[in-house]
C-alpha positions in Angstrom: 72.6 -21.6 53.2 69.8 -21.4 50.6 70.3 -24.9 50.1 70.1 -25.6 53.9 67.0 -24.3 54.0 65.3 -26.4 51.0 67.2 -29.4 52.6 64.8 -28.4 55.9 61.6 -28.2 54.4 62.2 -31.1 52.0 62.7 -33.0 55.4 59.8 -31.8 57.3 57.5 -32.1 53.9 58.9 -35.7 53.6 58.2 -36.1 58.0 54.8 -34.5 57.7 53.6 -36.4 54.8 54.9 -40.1 56.2 53.3 -38.9 59.5 49.5 -38.6 57.5 50.3 -41.8 55.8 50.6 -43.8 58.9 47.5 -41.9 60.7 45.4 -42.6 57.4 46.5 -46.2 56.9 45.9 -46.7 61.1 42.3 -45.3 60.5 41.6 -47.3 57.8 43.0 -50.4 59.0 40.4 -50.4 62.5 37.7 -49.6 60.0 38.3 -52.4 57.7 38.8 -54.7 60.8 35.4 -53.3 62.5 34.0 -53.9 59.2 35.2 -57.8 58.7 34.0 -58.6 62.6 30.5 -57.2 62.0 30.2 -59.0 58.6 31.3 -62.0 60.4 28.6 -61.8 62.5 25.8 -61.0 60.2 27.1 -64.3 58.6 26.7 -66.2 61.6 23.4 -64.6 62.3 21.3 -63.6 59.4 20.8 -67.4 58.3 18.2 -67.8 61.2 16.3 -64.4 60.5 16.1 -65.9 56.8 15.1 -69.5 58.2 11.9 -67.6 60.2 11.0 -65.8 57.0 11.3 -68.7 54.8 7.9 -69.6 56.4 6.5 -67.0 53.7 7.6 -68.7 50.4 6.7 -67.1 47.0 4.3 -70.3 46.2 2.9 -71.2 49.3 2.2 -75.1 49.6 -1.1 -74.2 52.2 -2.4 -71.6 53.5 -1.1 -69.8 56.5 -2.6 -69.9 59.6 -2.9 -66.4 62.1 -1.6 -68.8 64.7 1.7 -69.6 62.7 2.0 -66.2 61.9 1.8 -65.2 65.6 4.7 -67.4 65.9 6.7 -66.1 63.1 6.3 -62.4 64.8 7.3 -63.6 68.1 10.4 -65.5 66.4 11.6 -62.3 64.5 11.1 -60.0 67.5 13.2 -62.8 69.7 15.7 -62.7 67.2 15.9 -59.0 67.1 16.4 -58.3 70.7 18.6 -61.3 71.7 21.1 -61.8 69.0 20.4 -60.4 65.5 19.2 -56.8 65.8 22.1 -54.8 66.7 23.9 -56.2 63.5 21.6 -54.7 61.0 22.5 -51.9 58.7 20.3 -48.7 58.9 18.3 -50.1 55.7 17.9 -53.7 57.2 16.6 -52.1 60.8 13.9 -50.0 58.6 13.0 -53.1 56.5 12.8 -55.3 59.7 10.6 -52.5 61.3 8.4 -52.4 58.4 7.8 -56.6 58.3 7.2 -56.6 61.8 4.9 -53.8 61.8 2.7 -55.2 58.5 2.8 -58.9 60.4 1.1 -57.0 63.4 -1.1 -55.2 61.3 -2.1 -58.3 59.6 -2.6 -60.1 63.0 -4.7 -57.4 64.2 -6.8 -57.7 61.2 -8.0 -61.5 62.1 -11.6 -62.1 61.5 -13.4 -65.2 61.5 -11.3 -67.3 58.9 -8.4 -69.1 60.5 -5.9 -68.7 57.5 -4.7 -65.3 55.9 -6.6 -64.1 52.9 -4.4 -64.1 49.6 -4.1 -60.3 49.8 -2.9 -60.7 53.5 -0.4 -63.2 52.4 0.9 -61.3 50.0 1.1 -57.9 51.8 3.4 -60.2 54.8 5.6 -62.1 52.0 6.2 -58.9 50.5 7.3 -57.1 53.4 9.5 -60.0 54.8 10.7 -60.9 51.2 12.1 -56.8 51.3 13.6 -57.7 54.8 15.7 -60.8 53.4 16.8 -58.4 50.6 18.4 -56.2 53.0 20.1 -59.0 54.5 21.3 -60.1 51.3 22.7 -56.5 50.6 24.0 -56.4 54.2 26.4 -59.7 53.5 26.7 -58.7 50.0 25.8 -62.6 48.9 23.7 -61.6 45.9 26.6 -59.2 44.5 30.2 -60.0 42.8 32.9 -60.5 45.0 34.9 -57.5 45.6 37.9 -58.2 43.5 35.6 -58.6 40.7 34.4 -55.7 38.1 30.8 -54.5 38.5 27.9 -56.5 39.5 26.0 -59.6 38.0 22.5 -59.1 36.8 20.4 -61.1 39.5 17.5 -62.3 37.6 15.6 -64.5 40.2 
């Protein structure tokens, strides 16, 4: 009789373990599928935001005009509301918002000069650079492939 009880308990524990393994695997698989789809959408949409903010290089060839800054802000807002904004991570969304706030702040401080001062340019470029950094974090484009160990150091 005792051995039947042990057999029943073993079968019950085995069944519970198998059930929990299936539930965990199904849940993990669904999450992984969603993350892969979001990454695919980001990989398709983020290059446009990168291109828009690319109008603010580290070493500009000429002074940026306020009308160009207004176009950059309008293009970023259109990108956010028409396509890309829904796919931003929390950090990327905060960086986007900070960049847009900086763009508008600098546009509102426009004086008689048609171009941005070096300080204004540095402020705008810095906030857009932070946004681009978050885009690369979302895409994992500046880190080692998931199969590698650790991360490589990016000195650029």
